[in-house]
VEXDREN-2710 file (C-alpha; in Angstrom, 1 decimal):
% VEXDREN-2710
k/r/px/py/pz
1/MET/58.4/24.0/28.9
2/ALA/57.7/20.9/26.9
3/PRO/56.5/21.4/23.6
4/LEU/52.9/20.7/22.9
5/PRO/51.8/17.6/21.2
6/CYS/51.1/18.2/17.4
7/PHE/47.4/17.2/17.7
8/LEU/46.8/19.6/20.9
9/LEU/48.5/22.4/18.5
10/LEU/46.2/21.8/15.8
11/LEU/43.1/22.0/18.2
12/LEU/44.3/25.3/19.5
13/LEU/44.8/26.5/15.8
14/LEU/41.3/25.4/14.8
15/ARG/39.9/27.0/17.8
16/ALA/41.8/30.3/17.2
17/ALA/40.7/30.6/13.5
18/SER/37.0/30.1/14.7
19/ALA/37.6/32.6/17.7
20/THR/39.0/35.3/15.6
21/SER/36.5/35.1/12.8
22/PRO/34.3/38.4/13.1
23/PRO/30.8/37.3/14.0
24/SER/28.2/37.8/11.2
25/ARG/25.3/38.8/13.6
26/LEU/23.1/37.0/11.6
27/ALA/19.4/38.1/12.2
28/PRO/17.1/34.8/12.4
29/TYR/15.6/34.3/9.2
30/ASP/12.2/33.4/10.2
31/LEU/12.1/36.8/12.2
32/LEU/12.9/38.7/9.0
33/TYR/10.6/36.2/7.1
34/ALA/7.5/37.2/9.2
35/ASP/8.5/40.9/9.0
36/GLY/8.6/40.8/5.3
37/VAL/5.2/38.9/4.9
38/ARG/3.8/41.7/7.2
39/ALA/5.0/44.3/4.8
40/TYR/3.9/42.6/2.0
41/PHE/0.4/42.5/3.1
42/ALA/0.6/46.2/4.3
43/ARG/1.8/46.7/0.5
44/ASP/4.9/48.4/1.8
45/TRP/6.6/46.6/-1.2
46/GLY/10.2/48.4/-0.8
47/ARG/10.4/47.1/2.8
48/ALA/8.8/43.7/2.0
49/ALA/11.6/43.2/-0.8
50/GLU/14.1/44.1/1.7
51/LEU/13.2/41.8/4.5
52/LEU/12.3/38.9/2.2
53/GLN/15.8/39.1/0.5
54/ARG/17.7/39.5/4.0
55/SER/15.6/36.4/5.2
56/LEU/16.9/34.4/2.3
57/HIS/20.4/35.6/2.9
58/SER/20.1/34.7/6.7
59/TYR/18.9/31.2/5.6
60/ALA/21.5/30.5/3.5
61/GLY/24.1/31.9/6.0
62/LEU/22.9/29.8/8.8
63/ARG/23.2/26.7/6.4
64/ALA/26.5/27.6/5.7
65/ALA/27.6/28.2/9.4
66/ARG/26.4/25.0/10.3
67/ARG/27.9/22.9/7.4
68/SER/31.4/24.8/8.2
69/CYS/31.0/24.4/12.1
70/ARG/30.2/20.7/11.7
71/ALA/32.9/19.8/9.4
72/SER/35.7/21.5/11.5
73/CYS/34.6/20.2/14.7
74/ARG/34.5/16.6/13.1
75/ARG/38.0/17.2/12.2
76/GLU/39.0/18.3/15.8
77/ALA/37.1/15.3/17.2
78/ALA/39.4/13.1/15.1
79/PHE/42.2/13.9/17.5
80/LEU/40.4/13.4/20.6
81/GLY/39.6/10.0/22.4
82/ARG/36.7/8.8/24.6
83/SER/35.6/12.4/25.1
84/ALA/35.2/13.0/21.7
85/GLY/31.4/13.5/21.9
86/LEU/31.4/15.9/24.5
87/ARG/34.4/18.0/23.2
88/ARG/32.4/18.0/19.7
89/ALA/29.4/19.5/21.3
90/ASP/31.5/22.4/23.0
91/CYS/33.2/22.9/19.6
92/LEU/29.9/23.4/18.0
93/GLN/28.4/25.7/20.5
94/HIS/31.6/27.6/20.3
95/CYS/31.8/27.8/16.7
96/LEU/28.2/28.6/15.9
97/GLY/28.0/31.3/18.4
98/GLY/31.0/32.8/16.9
99/ARG/29.7/32.7/13.2
100/LEU/26.3/33.9/14.1
101/GLY/26.9/36.3/16.8
102/ALA/24.2/34.9/18.8
103/ALA/23.1/31.6/20.8
104/PRO/22.4/28.9/18.1
105/SER/19.0/28.2/19.7
106/ALA/17.9/31.8/18.5
107/HIS/18.1/30.4/15.0
108/ARG/15.7/27.7/15.3
109/ALA/12.4/28.1/13.3
110/SER/9.3/26.4/13.3
111/LEU/8.4/23.4/10.8
112/ALA/6.0/25.6/8.9
113/VAL/8.8/28.2/8.1
114/ARG/11.3/25.6/7.2
115/ARG/9.0/24.0/5.0
116/ASP/8.2/27.5/3.2
117/PHE/11.9/28.0/2.7
118/GLU/12.5/24.4/1.4
119/GLN/9.5/25.0/-1.1
120/ARG/11.0/28.6/-1.9
121/GLU/7.8/30.4/-0.7
122/PRO/9.6/33.6/-0.1
123/TYR/10.3/34.0/-3.8
124/ASN/6.6/33.8/-4.5
125/TYR/6.2/37.1/-2.3
126/LEU/9.3/38.5/-3.8
127/GLN/8.2/38.3/-7.2
128/VAL/5.1/40.4/-6.7
129/ALA/7.1/43.0/-4.6
130/PHE/9.5/43.6/-7.5
131/PHE/6.8/43.7/-10.0
132/GLN/5.3/46.4/-7.9
133/LEU/8.5/48.2/-7.6
134/LYS/8.8/48.1/-11.6
135/LYS/11.9/46.0/-11.1
136/LEU/10.8/43.5/-13.7
137/ASP/14.2/41.6/-14.3
138/GLN/14.1/40.9/-10.5
139/ALA/10.5/39.8/-10.6
140/VAL/10.9/37.5/-13.4
141/SER/14.1/35.8/-11.7
142/ALA/12.1/35.6/-8.4
143/ALA/9.2/33.9/-10.2
144/HIS/11.1/31.6/-12.1
145/THR/13.0/30.3/-9.2
146/PHE/9.6/29.8/-7.3
147/PHE/8.3/28.0/-10.4
148/VAL/11.0/25.6/-10.9
149/ALA/10.4/24.0/-7.6
150/ASN/6.7/24.3/-7.9
151/PRO/5.6/23.7/-11.6
152/GLN/2.0/22.7/-10.6
153/HIS/1.3/26.2/-8.9
154/LEU/-1.5/27.4/-11.3
155/GLN/-1.2/31.2/-10.3
156/MET/2.4/31.1/-11.3
157/ARG/2.1/29.3/-14.2
158/GLU/0.0/32.2/-15.5
159/ASP/2.2/34.6/-14.3
160/MET/5.1/33.1/-16.0
161/GLU/3.2/33.2/-19.3
162/LYS/2.5/36.9/-18.8
163/TYR/6.0/37.6/-18.2
164/ARG/7.2/35.8/-21.2
165/ARG/4.7/38.2/-23.4
166/MET/5.9/41.4/-21.9
167/SER/8.3/43.6/-23.7
168/GLY/11.5/44.2/-21.9
169/VAL/11.8/40.9/-20.5
170/LYS/14.9/39.0/-21.6
171/ALA/15.5/35.3/-21.8
172/ASP/18.4/35.6/-19.3
173/ASN/15.9/36.9/-16.8
174/PHE/14.5/33.5/-16.4
175/ARG/17.4/32.3/-14.0
176/ASP/17.0/29.9/-11.1
177/LEU/18.6/31.7/-8.2
178/GLU/18.7/28.6/-6.3
179/ALA/19.8/26.3/-8.9
180/ALA/22.1/23.2/-7.8
181/PRO/25.6/23.3/-9.6
182/HIS/25.4/19.4/-9.8
183/TRP/22.3/19.5/-12.0
184/GLU/23.2/22.2/-14.3
185/ALA/26.5/20.2/-15.0
186/TYR/24.6/16.8/-15.0
187/GLU/22.1/18.0/-17.7
188/ALA/24.8/19.5/-19.9
189/GLY/26.9/16.5/-19.7
190/VAL/24.2/14.0/-20.7
191/GLN/23.5/16.3/-23.5
192/HIS/27.1/16.2/-24.8
193/TYR/27.0/12.6/-23.9
194/ASN/24.0/11.9/-26.1
195/ALA/25.6/14.1/-29.0
196/ASP/28.8/11.5/-29.0
197/GLU/30.6/15.0/-27.6
198/TYR/32.6/12.6/-25.3
199/LEU/35.5/15.1/-24.3
200/GLN/33.0/17.7/-23.3
201/ALA/30.7/15.2/-21.7
202/VAL/33.6/14.1/-19.4
203/ASP/34.2/17.4/-18.1
204/ARG/30.6/18.3/-17.3
205/LEU/29.9/14.9/-15.8
206/GLU/33.0/14.9/-13.4
207/GLU/32.0/18.3/-12.4
208/SER/28.5/17.2/-11.8
209/LEU/29.6/14.2/-9.8
210/ARG/32.1/16.5/-7.6
211/GLU/29.3/18.8/-7.0
212/ALA/26.7/16.1/-6.1
213/LEU/29.1/14.4/-3.8
214/SER/29.9/17.8/-2.0
215/ALA/26.0/18.4/-2.0
216/LEU/25.5/15.0/-0.4
217/GLU/28.0/15.8/2.4
218/GLU/26.6/19.1/3.1
219/CYS/23.0/17.9/3.3
220/ARG/24.1/15.0/5.5
221/ALA/25.9/17.6/7.9
222/LEU/22.7/19.6/8.2
223/CYS/21.1/16.3/9.6
224/GLU/23.0/16.5/12.9
225/GLY/20.8/19.1/14.3
226/PRO/18.3/19.0/17.2
227/LEU/15.8/16.4/17.7
228/GLU/12.5/17.5/15.8
229/GLU/9.5/17.5/17.9
230/GLU/6.1/16.6/16.5
231/GLU/4.5/20.3/16.5
232/GLU/0.9/18.7/16.1
233/GLU/0.9/16.9/19.3
234/GLU/-0.8/19.0/22.2
235/GLU/-1.3/16.4/24.9
236/GLU/1.8/16.1/27.2
237/GLU/3.4/12.8/27.0
238/MET/5.6/11.1/29.6
239/GLN/9.4/12.3/28.7
240/PRO/11.4/9.6/27.3
241/GLY/14.3/8.0/29.3
242/LEU/18.1/8.3/28.4
243/TYR/18.1/5.5/25.9
244/GLU/14.9/6.3/24.2
245/ALA/15.8/9.7/23.6
246/ILE/19.2/8.9/22.3
247/ALA/17.6/6.4/19.9
248/ALA/14.8/8.5/18.7
249/HIS/17.5/11.3/17.9
250/TYR/19.8/8.9/16.4
251/ILE/17.3/7.2/14.1
252/GLN/16.1/10.7/13.1
253/VAL/19.6/11.6/12.0
254/LEU/20.2/8.1/10.2
255/LYS/17.2/8.5/8.2
256/CYS/17.9/12.2/7.3
257/ARG/21.2/11.3/6.1
258/GLN/19.8/8.6/3.9
259/GLN/17.1/10.8/2.6
260/CYS/19.9/13.1/1.4
261/VAL/20.5/10.5/-1.3
262/LEU/17.2/11.1/-2.6
263/ASP/17.5/14.9/-2.2
264/ILE/20.2/15.4/-4.3
265/ALA/19.0/13.2/-7.1
266/THR/15.6/14.9/-7.3
267/LYS/15.5/17.8/-9.6
268/PRO/13.6/20.7/-8.0
269/GLY/9.9/20.6/-9.0
270/ARG/10.0/16.8/-9.7
271/ILE/8.3/14.3/-7.3
272/SER/10.7/11.2/-8.1
273/ALA/14.5/11.1/-7.8
274/THR/16.3/10.4/-10.8
275/GLU/17.1/6.6/-10.5
276/ASP/20.6/5.6/-9.7
277/PHE/21.8/9.1/-10.0
278/ILE/25.3/8.4/-8.6
279/PRO/26.1/5.3/-10.2
280/SER/24.7/6.7/-13.6
281/HIS/27.5/9.3/-13.6
282/LEU/30.2/6.4/-13.4
283/ASP/28.5/4.3/-16.0
284/LEU/28.3/7.2/-18.2
285/LEU/31.8/8.2/-17.5
286/GLN/33.4/4.8/-18.0
287/PHE/31.9/4.8/-21.6
288/ALA/32.9/8.2/-22.5
289/TYR/36.4/7.8/-21.2
290/ASP/36.6/4.6/-23.3
291/GLN/35.5/6.4/-26.2
292/VAL/38.2/9.3/-25.8
293/GLY/40.9/6.5/-25.5
294/ASN/41.4/6.7/-21.8
295/GLN/41.0/3.3/-20.5
296/ALA/42.7/3.7/-17.2
297/LEU/40.1/6.1/-16.1
298/ALA/37.4/4.1/-17.8
299/ALA/38.4/1.0/-15.6
300/GLU/38.4/3.1/-12.5
301/CYS/34.9/4.4/-13.1
302/ALA/33.8/0.8/-14.0
303/ALA/35.2/-0.5/-10.8
304/SER/33.6/2.3/-8.9
305/TYR/30.3/1.4/-10.8
306/LEU/30.5/-2.4/-9.8
307/LEU/30.7/-1.1/-5.9
308/PHE/27.2/-0.3/-6.3
309/TYR/26.1/-3.4/-8.9
310/PRO/28.6/-6.0/-8.3
311/THR/26.9/-8.4/-10.8
312/ASP/26.1/-6.1/-13.6
313/GLU/27.3/-8.3/-16.5
314/PRO/27.8/-5.7/-19.3
315/VAL/30.1/-3.6/-17.0
316/LEU/32.0/-6.9/-15.7
317/GLU/32.4/-7.5/-19.3
318/LYS/33.9/-4.0/-20.1
319/MET/36.1/-4.7/-16.9
320/LYS/37.5/-7.8/-18.5
321/GLN/38.3/-5.6/-21.6
322/TYR/40.0/-2.7/-19.7
323/GLN/42.1/-5.3/-17.8
324/THR/43.3/-6.8/-21.0
325/GLU/44.1/-3.5/-22.5
326/LEU/45.8/-2.2/-19.5
327/GLY/47.6/-5.3/-18.9
328/GLU/46.9/-8.2/-16.4
329/ASP/49.7/-6.7/-13.9
330/THR/47.9/-3.2/-13.8
331/THR/45.9/-2.7/-10.7
332/VAL/42.5/-1.3/-11.1
333/THR/40.9/0.2/-8.0
334/ALA/37.7/2.2/-7.4
335/ARG/37.7/5.8/-6.7
336/GLU/38.5/6.8/-3.2
337/VAL/35.6/9.4/-3.1
338/VAL/33.2/6.6/-4.0
339/THR/34.3/4.3/-1.2
340/ILE/33.8/6.9/1.7
341/PRO/31.7/5.5/4.5
342/GLY/28.2/6.8/4.4
343/LEU/27.8/6.4/0.6
344/TYR/26.4/3.0/1.3
345/PHE/23.6/1.8/3.3
346/LEU/23.4/-0.9/5.8
347/ALA/20.2/-2.7/6.5
348/LEU/20.0/-3.1/10.1
349/PRO/17.1/-4.9/12.0
350/CYS/15.4/-2.5/14.8
351/PRO/11.8/-3.1/16.1
352/ILE/10.8/0.4/16.3
353/GLN/7.0/1.7/17.1
354/GLN/6.6/4.2/14.2
355/ASP/3.0/5.1/15.2
356/PRO/1.3/4.3/18.6
357/SER/-2.0/3.8/16.6
358/VAL/-0.5/1.0/14.5
359/LEU/0.8/-2.2/15.9
360/SER/4.4/-2.6/14.8
361/SER/6.3/-6.0/13.9
362/GLN/9.8/-6.0/13.4
363/ARG/11.0/-4.0/10.4
364/MET/14.3/-3.5/8.6
365/TYR/15.4/0.1/8.6
366/SER/18.0/0.9/6.0
367/VAL/20.3/3.3/7.7
368/SER/23.3/4.9/6.5
369/LEU/27.0/4.5/8.0
370/LEU/28.0/7.7/9.7
371/PRO/31.1/9.1/8.0
372/GLY/33.9/10.7/9.7
373/PRO/36.0/9.7/12.7
374/GLY/33.9/11.8/15.1
375/TRP/31.1/9.3/14.8
376/GLY/32.7/5.8/14.1
377/LEU/30.7/2.9/13.1
378/VAL/27.3/1.9/14.6
379/SER/27.9/0.1/17.7
380/GLU/26.1/-3.4/18.0
381/GLY/25.7/-2.7/21.9
382/PHE/24.3/0.7/21.3
383/LEU/22.0/-0.3/18.6
384/SER/20.7/-3.2/20.7
385/LYS/20.1/-1.0/23.7
386/ALA/18.7/1.7/21.6
387/CYS/16.3/-0.5/19.8
388/SER/15.3/-2.7/23.0
389/SER/14.4/0.8/24.6
390/LEU/11.5/1.4/22.1
391/SER/8.2/0.1/22.4
392/VAL/7.1/-2.9/20.4
393/LEU/3.9/-4.5/20.2
394/PRO/3.5/-8.2/18.8
395/SER/2.7/-8.9/15.1
396/PRO/-0.9/-9.5/14.8
397/THR/-1.3/-13.3/13.8
398/GLY/-5.0/-14.2/14.6
399/PRO/-6.4/-17.6/13.6
400/LEU/-7.5/-18.3/10.1
401/PRO/-11.0/-19.1/9.6
402/PHE/-10.6/-21.7/6.6
403/GLU/-8.7/-25.1/6.3
404/GLY/-5.9/-25.4/3.7
405/ILE/-4.9/-21.6/3.6
406/THR/-1.2/-20.9/4.3
407/VAL/0.7/-18.0/5.4
408/THR/3.3/-17.5/2.9
409/MET/5.2/-14.5/4.1
410/ASP/4.3/-12.3/7.4
411/SER/5.3/-8.8/8.5
412/ARG/8.5/-9.7/9.6
413/GLN/9.5/-11.6/6.5
414/MET/8.2/-8.6/4.4
415/ASN/10.2/-6.0/6.4
416/GLY/7.2/-4.0/7.3
417/THR/4.1/-3.6/9.5
418/HIS/0.8/-5.3/8.9
419/ARG/1.7/-6.9/5.8
420/VAL/0.9/-10.8/4.9
421/VAL/0.9/-13.1/1.8
422/PHE/-1.9/-16.1/2.0
423/ASP/-1.8/-18.9/-0.4
424/ARG/-4.4/-21.4/-1.6
425/VAL/-7.5/-18.7/-1.1
426/LEU/-8.8/-19.7/-4.5
427/THR/-8.6/-23.2/-6.3
428/GLU/-7.3/-23.2/-10.0
429/SER/-10.9/-24.1/-11.2
430/GLU/-12.3/-20.8/-9.2
431/CYS/-9.5/-18.6/-10.8
432/LYS/-10.5/-19.8/-14.3
433/ASP/-14.2/-19.1/-13.7
434/LEU/-13.3/-15.7/-12.5
435/LEU/-11.1/-15.1/-15.4
436/ARG/-13.9/-16.1/-17.6
437/LEU/-16.0/-13.5/-16.0
438/THR/-13.6/-10.7/-16.8
439/LYS/-13.6/-11.6/-20.5
440/ALA/-17.3/-11.5/-20.9
441/ALA/-18.2/-8.6/-18.6
442/ALA/-15.1/-6.4/-17.9
443/GLY/-15.4/-2.9/-19.4
444/THR/-12.4/-0.9/-20.6
445/GLY/-11.4/1.7/-17.7
446/ASP/-14.4/0.9/-15.4
447/GLY/-14.0/3.0/-12.4
448/TYR/-11.7/5.7/-13.9
449/ARG/-14.2/7.6/-16.1
450/ALA/-13.8/5.0/-18.8
451/ARG/-10.2/5.8/-19.6
452/ARG/-8.3/3.2/-21.3
453/SER/-4.9/3.6/-19.5
454/PRO/-5.5/5.5/-16.4
455/HIS/-2.2/4.9/-15.0
456/THR/0.1/4.3/-18.0
457/PRO/-0.2/4.5/-21.6
458/HIS/1.6/1.2/-22.0
459/GLU/-1.3/-1.0/-20.8
460/ARG/-5.0/-1.4/-21.3
461/PHE/-7.0/-1.1/-18.1
462/GLU/-10.4/-2.9/-17.7
463/GLY/-12.3/-3.4/-14.4
464/LEU/-15.6/-5.0/-13.2
465/THR/-17.5/-3.7/-10.1
466/VAL/-19.6/-6.1/-8.1
467/LEU/-22.8/-4.3/-9.1
468/LYS/-21.9/-4.4/-12.6
469/ALA/-21.3/-8.1/-12.3
470/THR/-24.7/-8.7/-10.8
471/GLN/-26.5/-6.8/-13.2
472/VAL/-25.0/-8.2/-16.4
473/SER/-25.3/-11.7/-14.8
474/GLY/-29.3/-11.4/-15.6
475/SER/-29.1/-9.2/-18.8
476/ASN/-26.2/-10.7/-20.8
477/GLY/-26.4/-14.3/-21.9
478/ASP/-22.7/-14.5/-22.1
479/VAL/-22.0/-14.1/-18.1
480/ASP/-23.0/-17.0/-16.0
481/TRP/-24.6/-16.0/-12.7
482/ARG/-22.5/-18.3/-10.9
483/ASP/-19.5/-16.4/-11.9
484/ALA/-20.7/-13.2/-10.5
485/LYS/-21.8/-15.2/-7.4
486/LEU/-18.1/-16.5/-7.1
487/LEU/-16.8/-13.0/-7.3
488/LEU/-18.8/-12.3/-4.4
489/GLN/-17.8/-15.2/-2.5
490/ALA/-14.1/-14.6/-3.0
491/SER/-14.3/-11.1/-1.7
492/GLU/-16.2/-12.3/1.3
493/LYS/-13.8/-15.0/2.1
494/SER/-10.8/-12.7/1.8
495/ARG/-12.7/-10.3/4.0
496/LYS/-13.0/-12.8/6.6
497/ILE/-9.5/-14.0/6.3
498/ILE/-8.0/-10.6/6.6
499/GLU/-10.5/-9.7/9.6
500/SER/-9.5/-12.8/11.4
501/TYR/-5.8/-12.4/11.0
502/PHE/-5.4/-8.6/11.5
503/THR/-8.3/-7.7/13.6
504/PRO/-10.0/-10.7/15.4
505/GLY/-12.9/-9.7/17.2
506/LYS/-13.3/-6.3/15.5
507/LYS/-15.6/-6.3/12.4
508/LEU/-14.2/-5.3/8.9
509/HIS/-16.5/-4.0/6.3
510/PHE/-16.4/-3.8/2.5
511/SER/-15.5/-0.3/1.5
512/PHE/-14.8/-1.1/-2.6
513/THR/-14.2/-4.2/-4.4
514/HIS/-13.0/-4.1/-7.9
515/LEU/-12.3/-7.0/-10.5
516/VAL/-9.2/-5.4/-12.4
517/CYS/-7.0/-6.4/-15.4
518/ARG/-4.1/-4.7/-17.0
519/THR/-3.1/-6.0/-20.5
520/ALA/0.3/-5.0/-21.9
521/VAL/-0.1/-2.9/-25.3
522/GLU/2.4/-4.7/-27.7
523/GLU/3.3/-1.8/-29.7
524/GLU/3.9/0.4/-26.7
525/GLN/6.5/-1.6/-24.8
526/GLU/9.8/-0.8/-26.4
527/GLY/12.1/1.4/-24.1
528/ARG/9.5/1.5/-21.4
529/MET/10.8/2.5/-18.0
530/ASP/7.3/3.2/-16.1
531/LEU/5.2/1.4/-13.7
532/SER/1.9/-0.4/-14.0
533/HIS/0.8/1.6/-11.0
534/PRO/3.2/4.4/-9.4
535/VAL/4.5/3.9/-5.9
536/HIS/2.0/5.5/-3.3
537/GLU/1.2/5.6/0.1
538/CYS/-2.4/5.9/1.3
539/TRP/-2.4/8.6/4.2
540/LYS/-5.4/8.7/6.7
541/GLU/-5.8/12.4/6.1
542/PRO/-8.3/14.3/4.0
543/PRO/-9.0/14.3/1.2
544/ALA/-8.0/10.8/1.1
545/TYR/-10.3/7.9/1.9
546/VAL/-9.5/8.1/5.4
547/TYR/-11.9/5.3/6.7
548/ARG/-10.1/2.7/4.8
549/ASP/-8.2/0.5/7.2
550/TYR/-6.9/-2.4/5.2
551/SER/-6.3/-3.3/1.4
552/GLY/-6.1/-6.7/-0.3
553/ILE/-5.3/-8.0/-3.7
554/LEU/-6.4/-11.6/-4.8
555/TYR/-4.5/-12.9/-8.0
556/LEU/-6.3/-14.9/-10.5
557/ASN/-3.3/-15.7/-13.0
558/ASP/0.4/-15.6/-13.5
559/ASP/0.8/-16.5/-17.2
560/PHE/2.1/-12.7/-18.0
561/GLN/5.5/-10.8/-17.6
562/GLY/6.2/-8.3/-14.8
563/GLY/3.1/-7.0/-12.8
564/GLY/4.5/-8.0/-9.5
565/LEU/3.6/-5.9/-6.3
566/PHE/6.6/-4.3/-4.3
567/PHE/6.9/-2.5/-1.0
568/THR/9.3/0.6/-0.6
569/GLU/10.9/2.1/2.2
570/MET/13.1/5.3/1.5
571/ASP/14.8/4.4/-2.0
572/ALA/14.8/0.7/-1.2
573/VAL/12.5/-2.2/-2.3
574/THR/11.7/-4.1/1.0
575/ALA/9.4/-6.8/-0.3
576/LYS/8.3/-8.3/-3.5
577/VAL/5.0/-10.2/-4.2
578/ARG/4.8/-12.4/-7.3
579/PRO/1.3/-13.0/-8.6
580/LYS/-0.2/-16.3/-8.8
581/CYS/-3.9/-18.0/-8.8
582/GLY/-5.2/-17.8/-5.2
583/ARG/-2.6/-15.8/-3.8
584/LEU/-4.0/-12.9/-1.4
585/VAL/-1.7/-10.1/-0.1
586/ALA/-3.0/-7.8/2.5
587/PHE/-1.6/-4.8/4.4
588/SER/-2.9/-1.9/6.4
589/SER/-4.0/1.1/4.4
590/GLY/-1.7/3.8/5.8
591/LYS/1.5/5.5/5.2
592/GLU/3.5/2.8/6.6
593/ASN/3.0/0.6/3.5
594/PRO/4.1/2.5/0.2
595/HIS/3.7/0.2/-2.7
596/GLY/3.7/0.1/-6.2
597/VAL/3.2/-2.6/-9.4
598/ARG/5.8/-3.3/-12.0
599/ALA/5.1/-2.7/-15.5
600/VAL/3.1/-5.5/-17.2
601/SER/5.2/-5.9/-20.4
602/ARG/3.4/-9.0/-22.1
603/GLY/0.1/-10.5/-21.5
604/ARG/-2.9/-9.9/-19.0
605/ARG/-2.7/-9.6/-15.3
606/CYS/-6.2/-10.0/-13.5
607/ALA/-6.6/-9.7/-9.8
608/ILE/-9.6/-8.5/-7.3
609/ALA/-8.6/-5.3/-5.6
610/LEU/-10.2/-5.4/-2.1
611/TRP/-10.5/-2.2/0.5
612/TYR/-12.1/-2.7/3.9
613/THR/-13.0/-0.3/6.7
614/HIS/-13.7/-0.5/10.4
615/SER/-16.4/2.3/9.9
616/GLN/-20.0/0.7/9.3
617/GLU/-20.8/4.5/8.1
618/HIS/-18.4/3.9/5.1
619/ALA/-19.6/0.4/4.3
620/ASP/-20.3/-0.7/0.7
621/LEU/-24.1/-1.1/0.9
622/VAL/-24.5/-2.7/-2.3
623/ILE/-22.0/-5.6/-1.5
624/GLN/-23.5/-5.8/2.0
625/GLY/-26.8/-6.3/0.7
626/GLN/-25.8/-8.7/-2.1
627/ARG/-23.6/-10.6/0.6
628/ARG/-26.8/-11.5/2.5
629/GLU/-28.3/-13.1/-0.6
630/LEU/-25.3/-15.3/-1.6
631/GLU/-27.5/-18.3/-1.5
632/GLU/-30.4/-16.8/-3.3
633/GLU/-31.3/-17.7/-7.0
634/PRO/-30.0/-15.5/-9.9
635/GLY/-33.0/-13.4/-10.4
636/ASP/-32.9/-12.7/-6.7
637/ILE/-29.5/-11.5/-6.6
638/GLN/-30.1/-9.0/-9.6
639/GLU/-32.9/-7.6/-7.8
640/GLN/-30.8/-7.3/-4.6
641/GLY/-28.5/-5.0/-6.7
642/ARG/-31.4/-3.0/-7.7
643/SER/-32.8/-2.5/-4.5
644/HIS/-29.6/-1.4/-2.7
645/ILE/-28.7/1.3/-5.8
646/GLN/-30.8/3.8/-4.0
647/GLU/-29.2/3.2/-0.5
648/PHE/-25.6/3.5/-2.2
649/LYS/-25.1/7.3/-2.0
650/LYS/-21.3/7.3/-1.6
651/GLU/-19.1/8.3/-4.8
652/LYS/-17.0/5.5/-6.1
653/PRO/-13.2/6.0/-6.4
654/LEU/-12.7/7.6/-10.2
655/ASN/-9.1/7.4/-9.4
656/PHE/-7.5/5.5/-6.6
657/LEU/-4.4/7.7/-6.5
658/GLY/-6.7/10.5/-5.5
659/ALA/-6.8/8.7/-2.1
660/CYS/-3.1/8.1/-1.9
661/LYS/0.1/10.3/-2.0
662/LEU/2.6/9.7/-4.7
663/GLN/6.1/9.3/-3.2
664/ASN/9.3/10.8/-4.2
665/LEU/10.3/7.8/-6.0
666/GLU/9.3/5.8/-9.0
667/ILE/11.2/2.5/-9.6
668/GLY/11.8/1.6/-13.3
669/MET/12.2/-1.7/-14.7
END
């Protein structure tokens, strides 16, 4: 008999190793969790503790089995040809069945249960059960593990304070049972680095980098699961065709794999990822290696860092220095582990209908290259066919109601949906008049319970509502009534432009209008890393302002530093808008347009913030009443303002972030 080819022999060995592994017979973790919670509410503390611990063990075992099987099957697929996909699916089914002792489908849990485990909810039950069982050390560990991931949980915060005051509780009882190894090593490494202990810093930062990259690959392996269906949908929808189904699943995996970069960079309990988490390791390491005299490794880390930021001037200068010290003939290369496919992201244009209720223009999806020979690179033909199978509606481009106004950027140029920038909405003279109004009448913190710095301590916030502008125009000799009238006219002009462009034929009403200025506090700018307004998305879900449909910002000046608006997608900035007099940026008020404002580092930035609604019920009655009186005399305008105060019963926003959801990222300057 002819000998088997090497790749077939290796394939058989991999299968044999999988088949001979004894099945672990893991019980489905969601069933164990449900039984544990039932025992908890039955006050059967012993059984509750046992079942909840078993559910956590089963959850960890399931994740480990999925990671292991997907890694081994990916290696197996490397030796196969065109049938790699089918063979890999068969391998996964066989491997998981052997590891779990049951069909993999038996271990699929609901979205609600998965979220409970991601948020460490079982530990919340466990700490009570252990406390009732007089197992104080285990109760403290469970409570601490939950609290690390949920620091805003008020009841647990009180419980933690009680545990700290109890006799018999030791400091080492406060252990995070789910601690990520890369975070422990990273924080220790940074402490050594800041203390100029560079040898120790190198050891711990190298450990952190290895663990972080390992965690990244494990996270991405877990993304290759079944297609997640929307559980909230009750109505039966037409089943997608072949390419629609493939595209939907494929994009889900790509987005999940990109999210892994944020996940490993986000410390449990934090809402924001640590900026440049992987590159920062390399930057710290290149400096630390230089300090301990190892220029070869310093150069290697610098070359690796430059793969992320190839134009970083300080690191480029260091590279020249290292090359000189090592000799011009020495070849410096980046670390192989950093150059693996999948660590970088490729922006691929794909017109995708994200939300059936929102018209979608072509948007740029930042998707990761799938690492490993089993996947290969994204096929242009496949992507084209996948994208073309998805429903796309044309971008809104209704006629503009005023001459001279230009569309500077539309949704396509801004890499998003329902976004647009208009110019020449106001003249230079009109901007100056409105700026004069802000200096004469704006109140510190107006609209935010008079808080001087509602978003950041590095800036002073001032605001002026339309109602206040009309009131002071009659009582304050410093305020020209024509400037107050101009505020109304500018707001109304913006409303007509946005209505005509986005929703021609469908009425938009004012929801809220606010003339705001943000001034940099000179003595508070050194070392500043925050934003003027954190990245947030306005979800159309309670308790947010669900009735708001469109937002706008009409800029009045540009004689300041910073203060630019930006839109984000995942961990990338997709569009930037630089303020200037008469520029109006408008976008739909939903989760499709997460945005933030860069820090104002010098000067004073002023703009009119505008919100609109299709709902007549939620329209701003004060502005509506005053709008009807735009052509009246100043005294009549003031009287109209008074007459509509009684009508205006809706609470004004005291904090705009109360209407929105902060994203899991903040982009520093």
